[in-house]
C-alpha positions in Angstrom: 99.1 84.3 169.5 101.0 81.1 169.0 102.3 79.9 165.7 102.6 76.2 165.3 105.6 74.7 163.5 103.7 73.8 160.3 102.4 77.3 159.9 105.9 78.7 160.4 107.4 76.4 157.8 104.6 77.2 155.3 105.1 80.9 155.8 108.9 80.5 155.4 108.5 78.5 152.2 106.0 81.0 150.8 108.4 83.9 151.4 111.3 82.0 149.9 109.2 81.3 146.7 108.3 85.0 146.4 111.9 86.0 146.8 113.0 83.4 144.2 110.4 84.7 141.7 111.5 88.3 142.3 115.1 87.3 141.6 114.1 85.4 138.4 112.2 88.5 137.2 115.3 90.6 137.9 117.5 88.3 135.9 115.0 88.3 133.0 114.8 92.1 133.1 118.6 92.4 133.0 118.7 90.2 129.9 115.9 92.2 128.3 118.2 95.1 127.6 115.8 97.0 125.3 112.9 96.6 127.7 110.5 95.0 125.2 109.3 92.4 127.7 111.1 89.7 125.7 114.7 88.5 125.3 115.5 88.8 121.7 118.4 87.4 119.6 119.9 90.8 119.6 119.7 90.9 123.4 121.5 87.5 123.5 124.2 88.6 121.1 124.9 91.7 123.3 125.0 89.6 126.4 127.3 87.0 124.9 129.7 89.8 123.9 133.1 88.6 122.8 132.0 84.9 122.9 129.6 85.8 120.0 131.9 86.2 117.0 130.7 86.6 113.5 131.4 83.0 112.8 129.5 81.5 115.8 127.0 84.0 116.9 124.1 82.7 114.9 124.8 79.1 116.1 125.1 80.1 119.8 122.0 82.3 119.7 119.9 79.8 117.7 120.9 77.0 120.0 119.8 79.1 123.0 116.6 80.1 121.3 115.9 76.5 120.3 116.2 75.4 123.9 114.0 78.1 125.4 111.7 79.6 122.8 108.8 77.1 123.2 106.3 78.8 120.9 108.9 79.5 118.2 108.2 83.2 117.8 112.0 84.1 117.8 112.0 85.7 121.3 112.0 84.5 124.9 109.0 85.5 127.0 109.1 85.7 130.8 107.0 82.5 131.0 109.4 80.6 128.8 112.4 81.9 130.8 110.6 80.9 134.0 110.0 77.3 132.7 113.7 77.0 131.8 114.9 78.3 135.2 112.6 76.0 137.1 113.7 73.0 135.0 117.4 73.8 135.6 117.1 74.5 139.3 115.0 71.7 140.7 
């Protein structure tokens, strides 16, 4: 068979999208250190490490949550993470 250029480009872009989604999922899973399916404030404090001192941890974490936690439930779902990633990497 013969593949025309348009079909080739469509297949390439589709593969690229699947790989990108896989990488986003891997990043989310790394941040979800307790495997709850969500990124919690506790996860963020652990990830921020030394940057998260007693004085500024709540401010840093609450700022991150405020930016990403669209439904206000105090944790970041994969869907919320995905929206943030896609907004930042357009």
